MISE-458054 format. One record per residue (C-alpha): residue in three letters; residue number from 1; z, y, x. Coordinates in Angstrom, 1 decimal, always signed. Layout:
MISE-458054
site type=ALA; seq=NUM; up=Z; north=Y; east=X
...
This chain:
MISE-458054
site type=UNK; seq=1; up=+101.2; north=+220.9; east=+163.1
site type=UNK; seq=2; up=+102.5; north=+218.0; east=+165.2
site type=UNK; seq=3; up=+99.9; north=+215.4; east=+166.3
site type=UNK; seq=4; up=+101.5; north=+213.0; east=+168.8
site type=UNK; seq=5; up=+99.1; north=+212.0; east=+171.5
site type=UNK; seq=6; up=+100.3; north=+208.4; east=+171.7
site type=UNK; seq=7; up=+99.2; north=+207.6; east=+168.2
site type=UNK; seq=8; up=+95.9; north=+206.6; east=+166.5
site type=UNK; seq=9; up=+94.9; north=+208.0; east=+163.1
site type=UNK; seq=10; up=+92.8; north=+207.2; east=+160.1
site type=UNK; seq=11; up=+90.7; north=+209.7; east=+158.2
site type=UNK; seq=12; up=+93.1; north=+209.1; east=+155.2
site type=UNK; seq=13; up=+96.1; north=+210.5; east=+157.2
site type=UNK; seq=14; up=+97.9; north=+207.3; east=+158.3
site type=UNK; seq=15; up=+99.1; north=+206.9; east=+161.9
site type=UNK; seq=16; up=+99.7; north=+203.8; east=+163.9
site type=UNK; seq=17; up=+101.8; north=+203.3; east=+167.0
site type=UNK; seq=18; up=+100.9; north=+200.0; east=+168.8
site type=UNK; seq=19; up=+103.1; north=+198.3; east=+171.3
site type=UNK; seq=20; up=+101.4; north=+195.1; east=+172.3
site type=UNK; seq=21; up=+100.9; north=+193.0; east=+169.2
site type=UNK; seq=22; up=+103.4; north=+195.1; east=+167.1
site type=UNK; seq=23; up=+102.4; north=+198.3; east=+165.4
site type=UNK; seq=24; up=+104.3; north=+200.8; east=+163.3
site type=UNK; seq=25; up=+102.5; north=+202.7; east=+160.5
site type=UNK; seq=26; up=+103.3; north=+205.9; east=+158.7
site type=UNK; seq=27; up=+101.8; north=+209.1; east=+157.2
site type=UNK; seq=28; up=+100.9; north=+212.0; east=+159.5
site type=UNK; seq=29; up=+102.6; north=+215.4; east=+159.3
site type=UNK; seq=30; up=+99.3; north=+216.8; east=+157.9
site type=UNK; seq=31; up=+99.1; north=+214.0; east=+155.4
site type=UNK; seq=32; up=+102.6; north=+214.4; east=+154.0
site type=UNK; seq=33; up=+102.1; north=+218.2; east=+153.9
site type=UNK; seq=34; up=+99.0; north=+217.7; east=+151.7
site type=UNK; seq=35; up=+100.9; north=+215.4; east=+149.4
site type=UNK; seq=36; up=+103.9; north=+217.7; east=+149.0
site type=UNK; seq=37; up=+107.4; north=+216.4; east=+148.3
site type=UNK; seq=38; up=+107.4; north=+212.6; east=+148.3
site type=UNK; seq=39; up=+109.5; north=+211.1; east=+145.6
site type=UNK; seq=40; up=+108.6; north=+207.3; east=+145.7
site type=UNK; seq=41; up=+107.1; north=+204.8; east=+148.1
site type=UNK; seq=42; up=+105.9; north=+201.3; east=+147.0
site type=UNK; seq=43; up=+106.3; north=+199.0; east=+150.1
site type=UNK; seq=44; up=+104.5; north=+195.7; east=+150.7
site type=UNK; seq=45; up=+106.4; north=+192.5; east=+151.0
site type=UNK; seq=46; up=+107.5; north=+191.3; east=+154.4
site type=UNK; seq=47; up=+105.2; north=+188.4; east=+155.3
site type=UNK; seq=48; up=+102.3; north=+189.7; east=+153.4
site type=UNK; seq=49; up=+98.9; north=+190.3; east=+155.1
site type=UNK; seq=50; up=+97.2; north=+193.7; east=+155.3
site type=UNK; seq=51; up=+93.6; north=+194.2; east=+156.0
site type=UNK; seq=52; up=+92.2; north=+197.2; east=+158.0
site type=UNK; seq=53; up=+91.0; north=+199.9; east=+155.6
site type=UNK; seq=54; up=+92.6; north=+198.2; east=+152.5
site type=UNK; seq=55; up=+95.5; north=+199.6; east=+150.4
site type=UNK; seq=56; up=+98.9; north=+198.2; east=+151.4
site type=UNK; seq=57; up=+101.2; north=+200.4; east=+149.4
site type=UNK; seq=58; up=+101.5; north=+203.5; east=+147.3
site type=UNK; seq=59; up=+103.2; north=+206.9; east=+147.8
site type=UNK; seq=60; up=+104.0; north=+209.2; east=+144.9
site type=UNK; seq=61; up=+104.7; north=+212.9; east=+145.4
site type=UNK; seq=62; up=+105.3; north=+215.8; east=+143.0
site type=UNK; seq=63; up=+101.5; north=+216.5; east=+143.2
site type=UNK; seq=64; up=+99.9; north=+213.1; east=+143.1
site type=UNK; seq=65; up=+99.9; north=+209.3; east=+143.5
site type=UNK; seq=66; up=+98.0; north=+208.0; east=+146.6
site type=UNK; seq=67; up=+97.2; north=+204.6; east=+148.0
site type=UNK; seq=68; up=+98.3; north=+203.9; east=+151.6
site type=UNK; seq=69; up=+95.5; north=+202.4; east=+153.7
site type=UNK; seq=70; up=+96.1; north=+200.1; east=+156.7
site type=UNK; seq=71; up=+94.8; north=+201.5; east=+159.9
site type=UNK; seq=72; up=+94.7; north=+197.9; east=+161.3
site type=UNK; seq=73; up=+95.0; north=+194.4; east=+159.9
site type=UNK; seq=74; up=+98.0; north=+192.1; east=+160.4
site type=UNK; seq=75; up=+101.1; north=+190.6; east=+159.0
site type=UNK; seq=76; up=+103.9; north=+192.8; east=+157.7
site type=UNK; seq=77; up=+107.0; north=+192.0; east=+159.8
site type=UNK; seq=78; up=+109.2; north=+194.9; east=+158.7
site type=UNK; seq=79; up=+109.4; north=+197.6; east=+156.0
site type=UNK; seq=80; up=+111.4; north=+200.8; east=+156.1
site type=UNK; seq=81; up=+113.9; north=+200.0; east=+153.4
site type=UNK; seq=82; up=+115.5; north=+203.5; east=+153.8
site type=UNK; seq=83; up=+112.5; north=+204.9; east=+152.0
site type=UNK; seq=84; up=+113.5; north=+203.2; east=+148.8
site type=UNK; seq=85; up=+116.5; north=+205.6; east=+148.5
site type=UNK; seq=86; up=+115.3; north=+208.4; east=+150.7
site type=UNK; seq=87; up=+111.4; north=+208.7; east=+150.4
site type=UNK; seq=88; up=+111.7; north=+212.3; east=+151.6
site type=UNK; seq=89; up=+112.2; north=+210.9; east=+155.1
site type=UNK; seq=90; up=+108.3; north=+210.8; east=+155.2
site type=UNK; seq=91; up=+108.3; north=+214.6; east=+154.7
site type=UNK; seq=92; up=+111.2; north=+215.3; east=+157.1
site type=UNK; seq=93; up=+110.4; north=+213.0; east=+160.0
site type=UNK; seq=94; up=+106.9; north=+211.5; east=+159.5
site type=UNK; seq=95; up=+106.7; north=+210.1; east=+163.0
site type=UNK; seq=96; up=+110.3; north=+208.8; east=+163.4
site type=UNK; seq=97; up=+112.5; north=+207.9; east=+160.4
site type=UNK; seq=98; up=+109.6; north=+208.2; east=+158.0
site type=UNK; seq=99; up=+107.7; north=+205.2; east=+159.3
site type=UNK; seq=100; up=+106.6; north=+202.9; east=+156.5
site type=UNK; seq=101; up=+105.8; north=+199.4; east=+157.8
site type=UNK; seq=102; up=+105.6; north=+197.4; east=+161.0
site type=UNK; seq=103; up=+102.9; north=+194.8; east=+161.4
site type=UNK; seq=104; up=+101.9; north=+192.1; east=+163.9
site type=UNK; seq=105; up=+98.3; north=+193.0; east=+164.7
site type=UNK; seq=106; up=+95.8; north=+190.3; east=+163.9
site type=UNK; seq=107; up=+93.1; north=+192.0; east=+166.0
site type=UNK; seq=108; up=+93.9; north=+194.7; east=+168.6
site type=UNK; seq=109; up=+90.3; north=+195.8; east=+168.5
site type=UNK; seq=110; up=+91.0; north=+197.3; east=+165.1
site type=UNK; seq=111; up=+92.6; north=+200.2; east=+167.0
site type=UNK; seq=112; up=+89.3; north=+201.1; east=+168.7
site type=UNK; seq=113; up=+87.7; north=+202.4; east=+165.4
site type=UNK; seq=114; up=+90.6; north=+204.9; east=+164.8
site type=UNK; seq=115; up=+90.7; north=+208.6; east=+165.7
site type=UNK; seq=116; up=+92.6; north=+209.7; east=+168.7
site type=UNK; seq=117; up=+94.9; north=+212.8; east=+168.5
site type=UNK; seq=118; up=+92.2; north=+215.3; east=+169.5
site type=UNK; seq=119; up=+89.7; north=+214.0; east=+167.0
site type=UNK; seq=120; up=+92.4; north=+213.9; east=+164.3
site type=UNK; seq=121; up=+93.5; north=+217.4; east=+165.0
site type=UNK; seq=122; up=+89.9; north=+218.6; east=+164.7
site type=UNK; seq=123; up=+89.5; north=+216.8; east=+161.3
site type=UNK; seq=124; up=+92.7; north=+218.4; east=+160.0
site type=UNK; seq=125; up=+91.7; north=+221.9; east=+161.3
site type=UNK; seq=126; up=+88.3; north=+221.5; east=+159.5
site type=UNK; seq=127; up=+90.0; north=+220.6; east=+156.3
site type=UNK; seq=128; up=+92.2; north=+223.6; east=+156.4
site type=UNK; seq=129; up=+89.3; north=+226.0; east=+156.7
């Protein structure tokens, strides 16, 4: 299982990659594996506000429908439109082409409450046991 060291993670399986005030958000490899084949993604509107810990979209797989939770708060500045026609990108490349949204962080301190790669790996390992 791939858990990039440069990302932060939520307990709900989202990842965030911050670069200054901009941050990209997606679902981790472990998270997409738990969901199964993803068949639909509901994306938020560009310009909308997301709050840390609050749902910002929905992902539907062959197994279930799940809310997506924002790892940090901010304004949506881009959405991955490719997911509308190819939601399986989340399964195939969860950390590259499978990103979901990009936000402008409203408070960089939000990132401090997230899991680092080692803590997230440990959480996933415990859930597999």
